[in-house]
FIKOLZA-1660 file (N, C-alpha, C; in steps of 0.1 Angstrom, whole numbers, plus 5000, padded with zeros to 4 digits):
% residues 146
   i   px   py   pz ch aa at
   1 8811 0831 3960  A  M  N
   1 8811 0817 3956  A  M CA
   1 8818 0816 3942  A  M  C
   2 8827 0808 3941  A  Q  N
   2 8834 0806 3928  A  Q CA
   2 8828 0796 3919  A  Q  C
   3 8828 0799 3906  A  N  N
   3 8824 0788 3897  A  N CA
   3 8836 0779 3895  A  N  C
   4 8833 0766 3896  A  R  N
   4 8843 0756 3894  A  R CA
   4 8841 0749 3880  A  R  C
   5 8851 0747 3874  A  I  N
   5 8851 0739 3861  A  I CA
   5 8856 0725 3864  A  I  C
   6 8848 0716 3860  A  A  N
   6 8852 0702 3862  A  A CA
   6 8861 0698 3850  A  A  C
   7 8873 0693 3854  A  L  N
   7 8882 0689 3844  A  L CA
   7 8881 0674 3843  A  L  C
   8 8883 0669 3830  A  P  N
   8 8882 0654 3829  A  P CA
   8 8894 0647 3836  A  P  C
   9 8891 0635 3840  A  D  N
   9 8902 0627 3846  A  D CA
   9 8913 0625 3836  A  D  C
  10 8926 0625 3841  A  P  N
  10 8937 0622 3831  A  P CA
  10 8935 0608 3826  A  P  C
  11 8941 0606 3814  A  P  N
  11 8940 0592 3808  A  P CA
  11 8947 0582 3817  A  P  C
  12 8941 0570 3818  A  R  N
  12 8947 0560 3826  A  R CA
  12 8957 0552 3818  A  R  C
  13 8967 0547 3825  A  T  N
  13 8976 0539 3818  A  T CA
  13 8976 0524 3822  A  T  C
  14 8979 0515 3813  A  D  N
  14 8979 0501 3816  A  D CA
  14 8993 0496 3815  A  D  C
  15 8999 0493 3826  A  P  N
  15 9013 0489 3825  A  P CA
  15 9016 0477 3816  A  P  C
  16 9006 0468 3815  A  A  N
  16 9008 0456 3806  A  A CA
  16 9008 0460 3792  A  A  C
  17 9003 0471 3789  A  A  N
  17 9002 0476 3775  A  A CA
  17 9013 0486 3771  A  A  C
  18 9024 0485 3779  A  G  N
  18 9035 0494 3776  A  G CA
  18 9032 0509 3779  A  G  C
  19 9024 0511 3790  A  A  N
  19 9021 0524 3795  A  A CA
  19 9014 0533 3785  A  A  C
  20 9007 0528 3775  A  K  N
  20 8999 0536 3766  A  K CA
  20 8987 0541 3773  A  K  C
  21 8983 0554 3771  A  P  N
  21 8972 0559 3778  A  P CA
  21 8959 0553 3773  A  P  C
  22 8950 0551 3782  A  Q  N
  22 8936 0546 3779  A  Q CA
  22 8927 0557 3783  A  Q  C
  23 8919 0561 3773  A  I  N
  23 8909 0571 3776  A  I CA
  23 8896 0564 3782  A  I  C
  24 8892 0569 3793  A  A  N
  24 8880 0564 3799  A  A CA
  24 8868 0567 3790  A  A  C
  25 8859 0558 3788  A  V  N
  25 8848 0559 3779  A  V CA
  25 8836 0562 3788  A  V  C
  26 8829 0573 3784  A  D  N
  26 8816 0577 3791  A  D CA
  26 8806 0566 3789  A  D  C
  27 8799 0561 3799  A  P  N
  27 8790 0550 3797  A  P CA
  27 8779 0553 3786  A  P  C
  28 8777 0566 3784  A  G  N
  28 8767 0570 3774  A  G CA
  28 8773 0570 3760  A  G  C
  29 8785 0566 3759  A  E  N
  29 8792 0565 3746  A  E CA
  29 8797 0552 3742  A  E  C
  30 8795 0542 3750  A  K  N
  30 8801 0529 3747  A  K CA
  30 8796 0523 3733  A  K  C
  31 8784 0526 3729  A  L  N
  31 8779 0521 3716  A  L CA
  31 8777 0533 3706  A  L  C
  32 8783 0544 3709  A  L  N
  32 8781 0556 3701  A  L CA
  32 8784 0554 3686  A  L  C
  33 8775 0557 3678  A  G  N
  33 8777 0555 3663  A  G CA
  33 8774 0541 3658  A  G  C
  34 8770 0532 3667  A  R  N
  34 8768 0518 3662  A  R CA
  34 8753 0516 3660  A  R  C
  35 8750 0508 3650  A  R  N
  35 8736 0504 3647  A  R CA
  35 8735 0490 3652  A  R  C
  36 8726 0488 3662  A  V  N
  36 8725 0475 3669  A  V CA
  36 8711 0469 3666  A  V  C
  37 8711 0457 3660  A  L  N
  37 8699 0450 3658  A  L CA
  37 8695 0442 3671  A  L  C
  38 8683 0444 3676  A  I  N
  38 8678 0437 3687  A  I CA
  38 8667 0428 3682  A  I  C
  39 8669 0415 3685  A  V  N
  39 8659 0405 3682  A  V CA
  39 8654 0398 3695  A  V  C
  40 8642 0402 3699  A  E  N
  40 8637 0397 3712  A  E CA
  40 8622 0397 3712  A  E  C
  41 8616 0386 3715  A  D  N
  41 8601 0385 3714  A  D CA
  41 8593 0389 3727  A  D  C
  42 8600 0392 3738  A  E  N
  42 8593 0397 3750  A  E CA
  42 8594 0412 3749  A  E  C
  43 8582 0418 3748  A  A  N
  43 8582 0433 3746  A  A CA
  43 8589 0441 3757  A  A  C
  44 8587 0437 3770  A  L  N
  44 8593 0445 3781  A  L CA
  44 8609 0443 3780  A  L  C
  45 8613 0431 3777  A  V  N
  45 8628 0429 3776  A  V CA
  45 8633 0437 3765  A  V  C
  46 8626 0436 3753  A  A  N
  46 8631 0444 3741  A  A CA
  46 8631 0459 3744  A  A  C
  47 8621 0464 3751  A  M  N
  47 8621 0478 3754  A  M CA
  47 8632 0482 3763  A  M  C
  48 8634 0474 3774  A  D  N
  48 8645 0477 3783  A  D CA
  48 8659 0477 3776  A  D  C
  49 8661 0467 3767  A  L  N
  49 8673 0467 3760  A  L CA
  49 8675 0479 3751  A  L  C
  50 8664 0482 3744  A  Q  N
  50 8664 0493 3735  A  Q CA
  50 8668 0506 3742  A  Q  C
  51 8662 0509 3753  A  F  N
  51 8665 0521 3761  A  F CA
  51 8679 0521 3766  A  F  C
  52 8684 0509 3771  A  A  N
  52 8697 0508 3776  A  A CA
  52 8708 0511 3765  A  A  C
  53 8705 0505 3753  A  F  N
  53 8715 0506 3742  A  F CA
  53 8714 0520 3737  A  F  C
  54 8703 0527 3736  A  E  N
  54 8702 0541 3732  A  E CA
  54 8709 0550 3741  A  E  C
  55 8707 0547 3754  A  D  N
  55 8714 0555 3765  A  D CA
  55 8730 0553 3763  A  D  C
  56 8734 0542 3758  A  A  N
  56 8748 0540 3755  A  A CA
  56 8753 0545 3742  A  A  C
  57 8744 0552 3735  A  G  N
  57 8748 0559 3722  A  G CA
  57 8744 0552 3710  A  G  C
  58 8738 0540 3711  A  A  N
  58 8735 0532 3698  A  A CA
  58 8723 0537 3691  A  A  C
  59 8722 0534 3679  A  E  N
  59 8710 0535 3671  A  E CA
  59 8704 0521 3670  A  E  C
  60 8692 0519 3675  A  V  N
  60 8687 0505 3676  A  V CA
  60 8679 0503 3663  A  V  C
  61 8682 0491 3657  A  V  N
  61 8674 0486 3646  A  V CA
  61 8665 0476 3651  A  V  C
  62 8652 0478 3649  A  G  N
  62 8641 0469 3655  A  G CA
  62 8636 0476 3667  A  G  C
  63 8633 0469 3677  A  P  N
  63 8635 0455 3679  A  P CA
  63 8626 0446 3671  A  P  C
  64 8631 0435 3666  A  A  N
  64 8623 0425 3658  A  A CA
  64 8618 0415 3669  A  A  C
  65 8605 0413 3668  A  M  N
  65 8599 0405 3679  A  M CA
  65 8594 0391 3673  A  M  C
  66 8596 0389 3660  A  S  N
  66 8592 0377 3654  A  S CA
  66 8603 0372 3644  A  S  C
  67 8603 0360 3641  A  L  N
  67 8613 0354 3632  A  L CA
  67 8612 0361 3618  A  L  C
  68 8600 0363 3613  A  G  N
  68 8598 0370 3600  A  G CA
  68 8604 0384 3600  A  G  C
  69 8601 0392 3611  A  D  N
  69 8606 0405 3611  A  D CA
  69 8622 0405 3612  A  D  C
  70 8627 0396 3621  A  A  N
  70 8641 0395 3623  A  A CA
  70 8648 0391 3609  A  A  C
  71 8643 0382 3602  A  L  N
  71 8648 0378 3589  A  L CA
  71 8649 0390 3580  A  L  C
  72 8638 0397 3579  A  A  N
  72 8637 0409 3570  A  A CA
  72 8648 0419 3574  A  A  C
  73 8649 0422 3586  A  L  N
  73 8659 0432 3591  A  L CA
  73 8673 0427 3588  A  L  C
  74 8675 0414 3591  A  A  N
  74 8689 0409 3589  A  A CA
  74 8693 0409 3575  A  A  C
  75 8683 0407 3566  A  E  N
  75 8686 0407 3551  A  E CA
  75 8687 0421 3546  A  E  C
  76 8678 0430 3550  A  Q  N
  76 8677 0443 3543  A  Q CA
  76 8681 0455 3550  A  Q  C
  77 8683 0455 3563  A  A  N
  77 8686 0467 3571  A  A CA
  77 8701 0471 3567  A  A  C
  78 8703 0483 3563  A  P  N
  78 8717 0487 3560  A  P CA
  78 8725 0490 3572  A  P  C
  79 8738 0488 3571  A  E  N
  79 8748 0492 3580  A  E CA
  79 8745 0487 3595  A  E  C
  80 8741 0475 3597  A  I  N
  80 8740 0469 3610  A  I CA
  80 8755 0466 3615  A  I  C
  81 8758 0471 3626  A  D  N
  81 8772 0469 3632  A  D CA
  81 8773 0457 3640  A  D  C
  82 8762 0453 3647  A  C  N
  82 8762 0441 3656  A  C CA
  82 8748 0438 3660  A  C  C
  83 8745 0427 3666  A  A  N
  83 8732 0423 3669  A  A CA
  83 8731 0415 3682  A  A  C
  84 8720 0416 3689  A  L  N
  84 8717 0408 3701  A  L CA
  84 8705 0399 3697  A  L  C
  85 8707 0386 3698  A  L  N
  85 8697 0377 3693  A  L CA
  85 8691 0368 3704  A  L  C
  86 8678 0369 3707  A  D  N
  86 8672 0359 3716  A  D CA
  86 8670 0347 3708  A  D  C
  87 8674 0335 3713  A  V  N
  87 8674 0323 3706  A  V CA
  87 8660 0317 3703  A  V  C
  88 8651 0318 3712  A  D  N
  88 8638 0313 3711  A  D CA
  88 8628 0324 3708  A  D  C
  89 8623 0325 3696  A  L  N
  89 8613 0336 3693  A  L CA
  89 8599 0329 3691  A  L  C
  90 8592 0329 3702  A  A  N
  90 8579 0323 3702  A  A CA
  90 8579 0309 3696  A  A  C
  91 8589 0301 3700  A  G  N
  91 8590 0287 3696  A  G CA
  91 8598 0285 3683  A  G  C
  92 8603 0296 3677  A  C  N
  92 8611 0295 3665  A  C CA
  92 8625 0298 3668  A  C  C
  93 8635 0290 3663  A  D  N
  93 8649 0293 3665  A  D CA
  93 8653 0304 3657  A  D  C
  94 8662 0312 3663  A  V  N
  94 8668 0324 3656  A  V CA
  94 8679 0321 3647  A  V  C
  95 8683 0309 3646  A  Y  N
  95 8695 0305 3638  A  Y CA
  95 8695 0309 3624  A  Y  C
  96 8684 0309 3617  A  P  N
  96 8685 0315 3603  A  P CA
  96 8689 0329 3602  A  P  C
  97 8685 0337 3612  A  V  N
  97 8689 0351 3613  A  V CA
  97 8704 0352 3616  A  V  C
  98 8709 0343 3625  A  A  N
  98 8723 0343 3628  A  A CA
  98 8731 0339 3615  A  A  C
  99 8726 0330 3607  A  Q  N
  99 8733 0326 3595  A  Q CA
  99 8734 0338 3585  A  Q  C
 100 8723 0346 3584  A  I  N
 100 8723 0357 3575  A  I CA
 100 8733 0368 3580  A  I  C
 101 8733 0370 3593  A  L  N
 101 8742 0380 3598  A  L CA
 101 8757 0375 3596  A  L  C
 102 8759 0363 3599  A  Q  N
 102 8772 0357 3597  A  Q CA
 102 8777 0359 3582  A  Q  C
 103 8768 0356 3573  A  S  N
 103 8771 0358 3559  A  S CA
 103 8774 0372 3555  A  S  C
 104 8768 0381 3562  A  R  N
 104 8771 0396 3560  A  R CA
 104 8783 0401 3568  A  R  C
 105 8789 0392 3576  A  G  N
 105 8800 0397 3584  A  G CA
 105 8796 0405 3596  A  G  C
 106 8784 0404 3601  A  I  N
 106 8779 0412 3612  A  I CA
 106 8780 0403 3625  A  I  C
 107 8788 0408 3634  A  P  N
 107 8789 0400 3647  A  P CA
 107 8776 0401 3655  A  P  C
 108 8774 0390 3663  A  F  N
 108 8762 0390 3671  A  F CA
 108 8765 0382 3684  A  F  C
 109 8755 0384 3693  A  I  N
 109 8756 0377 3706  A  I CA
 109 8742 0370 3708  A  I  C
 110 8743 0358 3712  A  F  N
 110 8730 0351 3716  A  F CA
 110 8727 0355 3730  A  F  C
 111 8714 0357 3732  A  H  N
 111 8709 0361 3746  A  H CA
 111 8697 0352 3748  A  H  C
 112 8699 0343 3757  A  T  N
 112 8689 0332 3758  A  T CA
 112 8687 0326 3772  A  T  C
 113 8675 0321 3774  A  G  N
 113 8673 0313 3786  A  G CA
 113 8672 0299 3782  A  G  C
 114 8674 0296 3770  A  H  N
 114 8674 0282 3765  A  H CA
 114 8687 0278 3758  A  H  C
 115 8689 0265 3756  A  G  N
 115 8701 0261 3749  A  G CA
 115 8714 0262 3757  A  G  C
 116 8724 0258 3751  A  S  N
 116 8737 0258 3758  A  S CA
 116 8747 0266 3750  A  S  C
 117 8757 0271 3757  A  R  N
 117 8768 0278 3751  A  R CA
 117 8776 0269 3741  A  R  C
 118 8778 0257 3745  A  R  N
 118 8785 0247 3737  A  R CA
 118 8778 0245 3723  A  R  C
 119 8765 0243 3724  A  A  N
 119 8757 0241 3712  A  A CA
 119 8758 0253 3702  A  A  C
 120 8757 0265 3708  A  H  N
 120 8758 0277 3700  A  H CA
 120 8772 0278 3694  A  H  C
 121 8782 0276 3702  A  S  N
 121 8795 0277 3697  A  S CA
 121 8799 0267 3686  A  S  C
 122 8793 0255 3687  A  E  N
 122 8795 0245 3677  A  E CA
 122 8788 0249 3664  A  E  C
 123 8776 0255 3664  A  M  N
 123 8770 0259 3652  A  M CA
 123 8776 0272 3647  A  M  C
 124 8780 0281 3656  A  F  N
 124 8785 0294 3652  A  F CA
 124 8798 0296 3659  A  F  C
 125 8810 0291 3654  A  P  N
 125 8822 0292 3662  A  P CA
 125 8825 0307 3665  A  P  C
 126 8829 0309 3677  A  G  N
 126 8833 0322 3681  A  G CA
 126 8821 0331 3686  A  G  C
 127 8809 0326 3685  A  A  N
 127 8797 0333 3689  A  A CA
 127 8797 0334 3705  A  A  C
 128 8793 0345 3710  A  I  N
 128 8791 0347 3724  A  I CA
 128 8777 0343 3728  A  I  C
 129 8775 0336 3739  A  T  N
 129 8762 0333 3744  A  T CA
 129 8761 0339 3758  A  T  C
 130 8751 0347 3761  A  C  N
 130 8748 0352 3774  A  C CA
 130 8735 0346 3779  A  C  C
 131 8735 0340 3790  A  L  N
 131 8723 0334 3796  A  L CA
 131 8715 0344 3803  A  L  C
 132 8702 0344 3801  A  K  N
 132 8693 0353 3807  A  K CA
 132 8691 0349 3822  A  K  C
 133 8689 0358 3831  A  P  N
 133 8690 0373 3828  A  P CA
 133 8704 0378 3828  A  P  C
 134 8707 0387 3820  A  T  N
 134 8720 0394 3819  A  T CA
 134 8718 0409 3820  A  T  C
 135 8725 0415 3828  A  L  N
 135 8724 0430 3830  A  L CA
 135 8727 0437 3816  A  L  C
 136 8719 0447 3813  A  P  N
 136 8721 0454 3801  A  P CA
 136 8735 0460 3800  A  P  C
 137 8741 0464 3811  A  E  N
 137 8755 0470 3811  A  E CA
 137 8765 0459 3806  A  E  C
 138 8763 0447 3810  A  M  N
 138 8772 0436 3805  A  M CA
 138 8770 0434 3790  A  M  C
 139 8758 0434 3786  A  L  N
 139 8755 0433 3771  A  L CA
 139 8761 0444 3763  A  L  C
 140 8760 0456 3769  A  I  N
 140 8766 0468 3762  A  I CA
 140 8781 0466 3761  A  I  C
 141 8788 0462 3772  A  D  N
 141 8802 0460 3771  A  D CA
 141 8806 0450 3761  A  D  C
 142 8798 0439 3761  A  L  N
 142 8801 0428 3751  A  L CA
 142 8799 0433 3737  A  L  C
 143 8788 0440 3734  A  L  N
 143 8786 0445 3721  A  L CA
 143 8796 0456 3717  A  L  C
 144 8801 0464 3726  A  A  N
 144 8811 0474 3723  A  A CA
 144 8824 0467 3719  A  A  C
 145 8826 0455 3725  A  G  N
 145 8839 0448 3722  A  G CA
 145 8838 0440 3709  A  G  C
 146 8827 0439 3702  A  L  N
 146 8826 0431 3690  A  L CA
 146 8833 0438 3678  A  L  C
% end
């Protein structure tokens, strides 16, 4: 029986991009080296997101499950690269947290079962809103693109 060595797939090329090679990213590395703030008041959802983001290589900040905790992390946590914000935190809007992140130049995604994309984009131009339920893989891809 021979030992076989698995070789990585060759880089893919995108004809629209002038045939520049694209390196396939391991799903466990999509958020590698990024610090992601999670603001989510539902414990099971927060835990699921935390595990998924960590599996994708992120260091999770939080999760913050209350507006007070979220405000403190948004103001004081060093080196946050991006954030996922549940809009309704036990009846409190997350918008003050979004304003702090925006002032710090930290991109974020709204993740909500409430509100509308239009309202969020009017308050925070360019902000992405994902309506719950959203697969963690999709959120990972969106956060990786920020």
